[in-house]
Each structure stands twice: as C-alpha cells, then as structure tokens.
N, C-alpha and C positions, 0 to 999 in steps of 0.2 A: 251267659250270665245268671241264669236261673241255678243252675248246677252250683256256681260260686257263691250265691246267695244261701243256698241250702246247707253248703259246707261251712260258711261262716256262723249261720244260725246254730249248727250243731256244735261247733266248737265253741260258741259262746254258752249254750246250754250245758256243755259238759263242765266248763269253768265254774258257771253258776252253782252247780250241783254240789260243788266243794266248798262254797263259802258260807253256808248256814246264816243266811241273811236275816237280821232281827226286825221285829215289828214291834214298836216304831222303830224306823230306821236309824242308826247312828254311824255316822262317817268315822267317827274316832273308835267305835268298836270294830267296824270293818278293817281299818287300818291295823288296829291292834291284833286281829285274827290274820291278817295276811303277814303282818310282822313275824307273829309267833310260827307261821307255816314256813317262812323263809329263813327264820333263825336270824334275822337283824331287823333293827327298827326301822320305822318309816317316819321321817320328820316332815311336817308341813311348813312352808314358809311362803309369804307374799312375794311374787316376783320384784326383783329391783326394777325401779321406775324406768330405767332405760331400755331393759327387755320389754317391757310391756309397751312402751313407746314404739319400738320397732316391729310391733304386730304380733309377738308371741303372747299367747294367753295362758300357755301351761307348759311345764318343763319338768322331765324326770331326769335326775343324775344319780345314776346307780353306783356306788362304790363297793369295794369288797366287804366294808362293815355296815353301811348305812345306805338306805335308799331316801333321796331328797327329793320331795315333790313341791315344785313351785306353782303357784296359781296368781292370776289376776286379782289382785285385791280390790280396784276399783270397780267393782261390777255389783251385780245383786248377789245374795247370799246363795239362791238356788244355781245361779251360774257358777259361782266360786265351786259349789259342791260338785257340779257336773264336770268342771275342768279336772279336779282332783279325782273323780272317778274315772275319766278319760285317762289320766295318767297311771292310775292304779291298773287300767285295762293293759297298758303296756306292760307293766310289771307282770300280771296275771298271764299274759300271752307269752311271756318270756322274750320280748323282743331285745335284742341285744345291742343294736347299733342302727344308725341311719341308714335306711334301706339303700343297698347297694355298696355299703361300706363294710369292711371286715373290722372286727374288735378280737384282739388276741386273748381277752380274758384280764389283761393287767390294767388296761386303761379304763376309766370310768365310763360309764355308759351315759350319753346324754342324748335324750330325745326331746325336741321342742316341737310344739304344735303351732302352725299358723293356717294349715288347710288340711282337706281330708282326701287328697288324690292318691295317696299311697295305700298299699295294702295293708301295712302296719297302722296307719291311721285309720282306716276304715274299720279294722278289728278294734281298736281301741274305743272307737267312738260308739260301735254298735254294743260292746259290752257295757259300757257306761249307760247308754239308753235302756238296756235290758235291765240292768240293776235298778235303775230309776223305776220302771214299770213294775218290777217285782216287789219293790218296797213301798209303792204309792200306796195311800189310805185306800183300803179296801171298800170304796163306795163304787156304783156303777158309774157315776158321771166321771169320776177321777180315772177309773180304769178305761173308759172309752177315750178321754182326753190323751191318755197316756199311749193307748193303741194308735191313735191318730197322729201323734208326734212321730212315733217310730215308722209309721207308714211314710210320712213325709221325708224321714231321714233315708228310709231306703230308697224311695223314688228319687232323691236328690244323688244318690249313689248309683242309679241305674238299675234298682231292683224292684220287682213288682210285688206289692204287698198281698194281692189275692192269690199268688201263686206260690204260697209257702210250702205246700206238700203236706199239710196238717190231715 
C-alpha cells in the first residue's frame, strides 16, 4: 500500500508541475490552461437534476472536440469547485473509460463519480485535493488545515500520511 501511495503522489506531483497554478486561484483560468494544452475547450455545466438525485455529483464527458464537465449545483461553492477539480483530474490523468471497459477512441468518454473505490477515482480525488492545497491562501493555519484534510483523505483510502517518504 505504501508503494502505491508514493506512486500516486509522484504521479500527481508530475501533473501539478505542468499546471502553472495561479495565486489567487482561478478555476476558470485553470480550465483555460488545460483546454489550451489539450487543444479543445472545457465547458462547465450543472448536472441535470435527475443525475444529481441518482447520487452522481460530478461527470466528465469527453468528445473529440470538447470536454464537458458537469457538477452538482445544489452544494456549497467550495464543494462545486472540488467536484470540477476532481473531474479535471480525470482529464489530466488521461482516464479514457470506466475502469475495466474498453473505449475505441470513437465513442465519447463518460466518467461519473459516486464513490472513490477505483484507482481512477482515487487518482482524480488525490489530484483535486493537492490542487486545493497548492492554491490555498498561504497562511500557516490554512496550510495546516489543508494538510489535515489530505491526511484524512489518504487515511480513508488506506494510506498513511506519516509515511510519505519525504
């Protein structure tokens, strides 16, 4: 488990190194940079009511020309932002289909989030959390709270925060 944690953290760090995150953080600016890197726009939309009622809080639909990111609208602004960051995590990791399913490249990519039990969901969630930590207001208390949040996330996924190999 420790080896997979270190591997995940390193993969996230590598992606973060290419993002040029701004301070103060702007989700719109991040989406614009990712869209520019990918050569296609990212469109953000609230989830349809039926999808939200079924338990989905975020969804990425990647087509040949556009990435659509859907988010739960009936939640706090911070949670909405985190949902979008999670879906951007799928894009940045290059996830192409639901885990265990093949995608021939012609069909749209559709990834929806209801839990964090798969490798892809854990990767996207870790990257979203690390983006939030990197872009948090640089005050000691906020940084400590962000580290505590990441530690709880890693613990929930079976990782040990104190054994990061730093």
